[in-house]
N, C-alpha and C positions, 0 to 999 in steps of 0.2 A: 503478115510478116513471116520474112523466111525464117526457118529454124536451122540454125548452125550444126553440121554432121561431122563427126570426128570417127576417124577407123585407126585404132590401133593392132599393127600385126608385128610378130617378132621375126626378124632376118635373123637367117644361120647359115654360116660358113659351113658348116658340115653338110646342109642342102645345097651348094654351091650357090649361095644367094650372096649379094653384095649391097651392104647400107649405102655404099658410096652411090652405086647404080639406081638405087631406091631414091636416094636424096635428088640425083639428077633427073629422074624421070618426072620427080614431085615438084621440082622448081625450074625445069625446062633450062637449067644451066649447063656450061660443061665444067665437068667437076676432074681431077686426077686423082686415080687410085693408085696410091702408094705399094698397097698389095701385089697388086697384077700388072703394074706399071703401064694403065692404059687410061685414057680419055675416055670418060663415061658422058654422052650427049643423045639427047633424043629430040631432035628438032621437030619430028612430027607431031609430038605433045602438043595438044590445043585444048584450049580452056581455061588457061593460067590468067588470072586476072588482074593481079598484082604480086609484085616480085619487090624486095627489098636488097 
């Protein structure tokens, strides 16, 4: 039986990281970032099994 695996990382604005970009990458969705006024979208992301 497969064992669930979770990985938690800290996203830091001071290191030019974006929580919205990270969420868009993990979910495969288009998300709009109000901070930099850009749409974050990663269509090349594969392996998303389920999305609500």
